[in-house]
C-alpha positions as CSV (number, residue, x, y, z in Angstrom):
1,M,0.0,0.0,0.0
2,L,2.9,2.3,0.6
3,A,4.6,1.7,-2.7
4,H,2.7,4.2,-4.7
5,P,3.1,7.2,-2.3
6,T,6.8,6.3,-1.9
7,Q,7.2,6.5,-5.6
8,E,5.6,9.9,-5.7
9,Q,7.8,11.1,-2.9
10,L,10.9,9.9,-4.8
11,I,9.8,11.8,-7.9
12,A,9.1,14.9,-5.8
13,L,12.6,14.7,-4.3
14,G,14.1,14.5,-7.8
15,L,15.0,10.8,-7.5
16,T,13.4,9.8,-10.7
17,G,15.9,6.9,-11.3
18,M,15.0,5.4,-8.0
19,A,11.3,5.9,-8.7
20,K,11.6,4.0,-12.0
21,A,13.6,1.2,-10.4
22,L,11.0,0.9,-7.6
23,D,8.2,0.6,-10.2
24,D,10.2,-2.1,-12.0
25,Q,10.7,-4.0,-8.7
26,R,7.0,-3.8,-8.0
27,R,6.3,-5.4,-11.4
28,S,8.9,-8.2,-11.0
29,P,7.7,-11.3,-9.1
30,D,11.3,-12.5,-8.6
31,I,12.3,-9.4,-6.7
32,V,11.1,-11.0,-3.4
33,A,14.1,-13.3,-3.5
34,L,16.4,-10.4,-2.9
35,G,17.1,-8.9,0.5
36,F,16.5,-5.3,1.6
37,E,20.0,-4.1,1.0
38,E,20.2,-5.8,-2.4
39,R,16.9,-4.1,-3.5
40,L,18.1,-0.8,-2.1
41,G,21.4,-1.2,-4.0
42,L,19.5,-1.6,-7.3
43,L,17.5,1.6,-6.6
44,V,20.7,3.5,-5.9
45,D,22.5,2.1,-9.0
46,R,19.6,3.1,-11.2
47,E,19.6,6.6,-9.8
48,A,23.3,7.0,-10.3
49,A,23.0,5.8,-13.9
50,E,20.1,8.1,-14.7
51,R,22.0,11.1,-13.3
52,E,25.1,10.3,-15.3
53,S,23.0,9.9,-18.4
54,R,21.6,13.4,-17.9
55,R,25.0,14.9,-17.3
56,M,26.3,13.2,-20.4
57,A,23.4,14.6,-22.5
58,T,24.2,18.1,-21.1
59,R,27.9,17.8,-21.9
60,L,27.1,16.6,-25.5
61,K,24.6,19.4,-26.0
62,F,27.2,22.0,-24.9
63,A,30.0,20.4,-27.0
64,A,27.9,20.8,-30.2
65,L,30.0,18.2,-32.0
66,R,29.7,18.3,-35.8
67,H,29.4,14.5,-36.1
68,D,27.7,11.8,-33.9
69,A,31.0,9.9,-33.8
70,S,32.5,7.5,-31.2
71,I,35.9,5.9,-30.9
72,E,34.3,2.4,-31.1
73,D,33.1,3.2,-34.7
74,V,36.5,4.4,-36.0
75,D,37.5,2.2,-39.0
76,L,41.2,1.4,-38.3
77,R,41.3,-0.9,-41.3
78,A,40.8,1.9,-43.9
79,P,43.9,2.7,-45.9
80,R,44.5,6.3,-44.7
81,G,47.6,6.1,-42.6
82,L,45.9,6.2,-39.2
83,D,48.4,4.9,-36.6
84,R,46.4,2.3,-34.6
85,A,48.7,2.4,-31.5
86,L,48.6,6.2,-31.4
87,F,44.8,6.4,-31.7
88,Q,44.4,3.8,-29.0
89,R,46.6,5.9,-26.7
90,L,44.5,9.0,-27.5
91,A,41.3,7.1,-26.9
92,A,42.5,6.3,-23.4
93,G,42.4,10.1,-22.6
94,T,45.6,10.5,-20.6
95,W,46.8,13.2,-23.0
96,L,44.0,15.4,-21.7
97,D,45.3,15.1,-18.2
98,R,48.7,16.4,-19.5
99,H,47.0,19.2,-21.4
100,E,48.5,18.0,-24.7
101,G,47.1,18.7,-28.1
102,V,46.2,16.7,-31.2
103,L,46.8,17.9,-34.8
104,I,44.9,16.0,-37.5
105,T,45.9,16.8,-41.1
106,G,45.1,15.3,-44.5
107,P,43.1,15.9,-47.7
108,T,39.4,16.5,-47.8
109,G,37.1,13.6,-47.0
110,V,39.6,11.3,-45.1
111,G,37.8,11.7,-41.8
112,K,39.6,14.5,-39.9
113,S,36.5,16.1,-38.4
114,W,35.0,12.7,-37.7
115,L,38.1,11.5,-35.8
116,A,38.2,14.8,-33.8
117,C,34.5,14.4,-32.9
118,A,35.1,10.8,-31.8
119,L,37.8,11.9,-29.4
120,G,35.6,14.7,-28.3
121,H,32.7,12.3,-27.6
122,K,35.1,10.1,-25.6
123,A,36.2,13.1,-23.5
124,C,32.5,13.9,-22.8
125,R,32.0,10.3,-21.7
126,D,35.0,10.7,-19.3
127,G,33.2,13.7,-17.7
128,R,35.2,16.4,-19.4
129,R,34.0,19.7,-20.8
130,V,34.3,19.8,-24.6
131,L,33.5,22.5,-27.2
132,Y,33.6,22.2,-31.0
133,H,34.0,25.1,-33.4
134,R,34.6,25.4,-37.1
135,I,37.4,28.0,-37.4
136,P,35.6,30.2,-40.0
137,R,32.4,30.5,-37.9
138,L,34.4,31.0,-34.7
139,F,36.2,34.0,-36.3
140,E,32.8,35.4,-37.4
141,A,31.4,35.0,-33.9
142,L,34.5,36.6,-32.3
143,A,34.3,39.5,-34.8
144,L,30.6,40.1,-33.8
145,S,31.5,39.8,-30.1
146,R,34.0,42.7,-30.5
147,A,31.2,44.9,-31.7
148,D,28.7,44.1,-28.9
149,G,31.1,43.9,-25.9
150,R,31.1,40.1,-25.5
151,H,34.7,39.5,-26.8
152,A,36.4,39.1,-23.4
153,R,33.6,36.9,-22.1
154,M,33.7,34.7,-25.2
155,L,37.5,34.2,-24.9
156,K,37.1,33.3,-21.3
157,A,34.5,30.7,-22.2
158,L,36.9,29.2,-24.7
159,A,39.6,29.0,-22.1
160,R,37.5,27.2,-19.5
161,V,36.8,24.0,-21.5
162,D,38.9,20.9,-21.0
163,L,39.0,20.2,-24.7
164,L,38.6,22.7,-27.5
165,I,38.1,21.3,-31.1
166,L,39.1,23.7,-33.9
167,D,38.0,22.3,-37.2
168,D,39.0,23.4,-40.7
169,W,42.1,25.4,-39.8
170,G,44.0,27.1,-42.6
171,L,41.3,27.5,-45.3
172,A,42.4,31.1,-45.8
173,V,45.3,33.3,-44.6
174,L,44.3,34.9,-41.2
175,T,43.6,38.6,-40.8
176,Q,45.4,40.5,-38.1
177,A,42.4,40.3,-35.8
178,E,42.1,36.6,-36.4
179,R,45.8,36.1,-35.6
180,E,45.4,38.0,-32.3
181,D,42.3,36.0,-31.4
182,V,44.1,32.7,-32.0
183,L,47.1,33.7,-30.0
184,E,44.9,34.8,-27.1
185,I,42.9,31.6,-27.2
186,L,46.0,29.4,-27.2
187,E,47.8,31.5,-24.6
188,D,44.8,31.2,-22.2
189,R,44.6,27.5,-22.7
190,H,48.4,26.7,-22.7
191,G,49.1,24.3,-19.8
192,R,45.4,24.4,-18.7
193,G,43.5,22.6,-21.4
194,S,43.9,20.5,-24.6
195,T,43.1,21.5,-28.2
196,I,42.4,19.5,-31.3
197,V,43.0,21.1,-34.6
198,T,42.1,19.7,-38.0
199,S,43.4,21.0,-41.3
200,Q,43.8,20.2,-45.0
201,A,47.1,22.1,-45.0
202,P,50.2,20.3,-43.8
203,I,51.7,21.6,-40.6
204,E,54.7,22.8,-42.5
205,A,52.4,25.3,-44.3
206,W,50.8,26.7,-41.2
207,H,53.4,29.5,-40.9
208,E,52.2,30.9,-44.2
209,V,48.5,30.4,-43.3
210,I,49.0,32.6,-40.2
211,G,50.6,35.3,-42.3
212,S,52.6,37.3,-39.8
213,P,56.1,35.8,-39.0
214,T,56.2,37.1,-35.4
215,L,52.7,36.0,-34.5
216,A,53.1,32.8,-36.4
217,D,56.1,31.8,-34.3
218,A,54.2,32.6,-31.1
219,I,51.1,30.7,-32.2
220,L,52.9,27.6,-33.5
221,D,55.1,27.5,-30.4
222,R,51.9,27.0,-28.3
223,L,50.1,24.8,-30.8
224,V,52.6,22.4,-32.3
225,H,55.3,21.6,-29.8
226,N,53.2,19.7,-27.3
227,A,50.8,18.0,-29.7
228,H,50.3,14.5,-31.1
229,R,50.2,14.4,-34.9
230,I,47.8,12.4,-37.1
231,E,48.7,12.7,-40.8
232,L,45.9,11.0,-42.8
233,K,46.3,10.1,-46.4
234,G,44.5,8.4,-49.2
235,E,41.2,8.7,-51.0
236,S,38.1,10.3,-49.6
237,M,36.2,8.1,-47.2
238,R,33.0,9.3,-48.8
239,K,34.2,8.0,-52.2
240,L,35.3,4.7,-50.7
241,R,31.9,4.2,-49.1
242,A,30.2,5.0,-52.4
243,K,32.2,2.4,-54.2
244,R,31.5,-0.4,-51.7
245,T,29.1,-3.1,-53.0
246,P,26.1,-4.4,-51.0
247,A,27.9,-7.7,-50.7
248,S,31.0,-6.2,-49.0
249,E,28.8,-4.1,-46.7
250,A,26.9,-7.3,-45.6
251,L,30.2,-9.0,-45.0
252,D,31.5,-6.1,-42.9
253,A,28.2,-6.2,-40.9
254,G,28.6,-9.9,-40.3
255,Q,32.2,-9.4,-39.1
256,K,31.2,-6.5,-36.7
257,A,28.4,-8.7,-35.3
């Protein structure tokens, strides 16, 4: 008789996970075989899982990752030069504890953004604050923030996250304002957070992309020297997927299963 009011009280207290677990227990005839502490433990475990699920959803929403990618879905067999051992080390996440960076370069379509988002998703799963930005749109947002007085606040927000993903670096030579913004972002994050950068341009060409020799030296000193490098090669993954036959896709599905 007390089960229903107890469930309502759990919901009122914000313990929705425990309320759901209690309802499940009421519907299970086998639950009577468990002792009080075992049943209570199941309630607590469900509440903890529900809360972590909500926190994870909040972190992913804030991160705004471009792709719904995960490290488990990364195709390590694709012929694009991805170092399996390096990627597995990055997936473990210890580089984030050391505030190291990751630089992913390669031609269009080889999966640079997807890999970056997969690492970002794993960081969210590990309880870290992640934020994704495409470089062109970030520069637009920073320019607008200068005009309406939000510039310092926006730079502070970029500095606070554990992992910042900067996608599509080097599509055009930076302006003076963009160079200064990049230097401020990297300076604020140096030794405090990790940054992933993806680019079609090889790292050797980044000095020219930045444009100013003095600022380029300062930016690259903070960006390159403490970073892991992933240099992807080969044909576009989109083209490779388009070439695959239904038979080969069925075979891969069977192997994954």
